[in-house]
N, C-alpha and C positions, 0 to 999 in steps of 0.2 A: 283415403279415397274409398269409394264403394267397392266391395269385394266382387261385384258383378259388372263393374264398369270396364269397358274395353277401349283401346286406342285403335283408330283406323289409319291406314297408310295407303296412299295412292301410288301405283306403279305403272310404268309404261313399257312397251316392247324394246328391251335393250339388245335383243339378239339380232345379229346381222344388220346393224345400223337402222333399226326401226325408227320411225319419225312420228308415231302417234303421240298425242298429248292429252293430258287429263288432270282434273282436280277432284278432290273430295273434301267438302267442307260441311260443318254442322251449323245451322242457323235456323231460327224460328222453330225449334224442335224437330227439324228435318235433317236427314242426311242427303246432301246434294252432290250427285255424281255427274260431272260434265266433262266433255272433251271431244276429241276428233280422232277416229280410227282411220288411218290411211295405209296405203300399200307400203310394205317394206321394199325399198327399191331393188335390192339384190334378189328378192324372192318373187317379186311381182305378184304379191298376194297380201291381203290385209293383215295388219299386226293386231295388237290388242292394248287395252288399258284395263286396269282393275283396281278396285278399292277393297282392302282386306283388313280384318282385325289383325293386329300385330303383337299381341301380348300373350301371356300364358294363363290368363284367368279362366276358370272353368265355366262352361255353359250348362244350362239345365238339361236333365236327362229327357230325351225325346224318343227313346226306344219303343215306347208304346204308341207312337203317333203314326199317321199315315201320309201326311203331306206337309209341305212348307207353304206358307202364305206370305207374300210380300205385299204390303199395303203401300202402293206407290202410284205415281202419275208421271207420264212422259210429256215433254213439250213438243217433241217432233218424232216422226216415225224412225225406228232403227231396228234392224233385223238380227243384231248380233248379241243381244243380252243373254247372259248366262249367270246362274247362281251356283256357288260351290260351297261345300262344307267339308271339314276334315282334311287330313293329309295322307291318307292311305293311297297306295299306288299299285294297281294290278301289274303283275310282271309282264315284261315284253310289250308294253303298250305305249309308253311315252317316256321321254327323257326329262323334260322340264315340268310337265303338268302333273299335279298330284291332287288328291281329294276327289270327292264325288261331285260331279258337275251335271247340270241340266240346262238346256236352252229354255228361255221363257219369253213370252210376248208381253211387252209393256204397253198398256193402252194410252193413246194420246187423249188427254182429258183435263178439264179444269178441276175435276174432283178426284179424290183418291179412290183407287180401285183395288179389290182384293185379287191378286194374281196367285192362283193355286197351282202348285207343282207337286204331283204325287211323288212319294219317295221312290216308287218303281220307275220313275223317269230318270233317276240319277244313275250314273256309271262312273267307276274309277278307271276306265280304260278309254282315254280320249286322245284325239289327235293333237300334237303340239302345234301344227300349222293352222288348223281350222277350228279346233275346239270341239269338233263333232265326235260323238262316241264311236269307237271302233267295235265295241261290243255293247249290247244293251241289256239291262236288267231283266226285261220281260222274256228274253230269249236265252240268257246265260246268267244263272243265279250267282255265279262267282264274282260278278262285278256289281252286285246289289249292295246298298249300304248295310254294313254289318252292325250287330248290336253294340260291340265295343265302341265303334265310332259314334253311334247315336247316343250312347250314354254320356258322352262329352265330346262334342264335335271339334272342340279346341280352336277352330278358326272358321270364319265364314267370309265369303267374298262375293262381290258383284263384278261381272266382267262385261266389257264390250269387246267382242272377239270374232274374227272370221268374216266380218262384214264391214266394208268401209262406210263411213257416215258419221253423223253427229250424235253423240251421246248426251242426253239431257234428261236425267231421271231424278225425281225427288222421292225419297223413301221416308215413310212415317214409322214403319215398324216391320220387323221380320218375326214370324211366329211359326210354331208347329201346330197342326190341327189333327182332329180325329184321334186324340189321345185317350187311352183307356183311363177310367177312373181308378184311383188307388186308395188304399187305406193307409193312413199315416198315424203315428202316435199323436195325441192332441197337441203336445208341445211343439211338434214340427210339422203340423198340418199345413199343407199347401192347398188352398181351396180350389185353385184352378185345376190342379191335377185330380183332386178328390171328385170334382164334379164332371170331369171329362172335358173341360173347356180347353181353349187354346193355351199353349205354353209359349210365352214370349221369349225370344232369343235376343232381340235388339230393339231398343227405342233410342230416341235422341233428345229426350226431355231431361234437362239438368236436374240432378238430384233423384231421378227415377232409379229404382233398384236395377233396372236392366239398361240403363243409359250407356250407350257406346259412343264415345266422342272422338 
């Protein structure tokens, strides 16, 4: 298999008898995330569904970049989309949630849109019940993405969390942008990084070096 190919796994809210349902499939070079987020009966609050890479294959170094871009389109409006990377957890913030997470708005459109999420929007101190950050990077640097995580995020995930409703999102790719140009030895030159272009984290094209299936 390809050294940069990843396996995706879809998970639903198992805590306290959650009843949300979801699927993640790869078809027509797209990652398709679909499901329904409903209230957890015992909590009377929305649960979650998520699609996450589930292997240990390394990701590209994005420590010189400034934002994540999700190339996606949504079929229906939904207010609870979140993107997560890494598995670091700020102390005394959450029991279940780990990694750096940010809310994003997915445009309802027939065409794919670039959804830009600045890295300063991400926090590793997030509520288990709502997904909302308890501390934010722009106010507390201790919850900002750290260089070690950005050098290999290890895992990425898309969530539907903290809002009841229908999840119907098609993803073409996930990239990092605003990346500094770097000098590499000719034998290992990465043109995307040398020219300061996007660094691709995930695509769904069979045989592509960054395909995540």
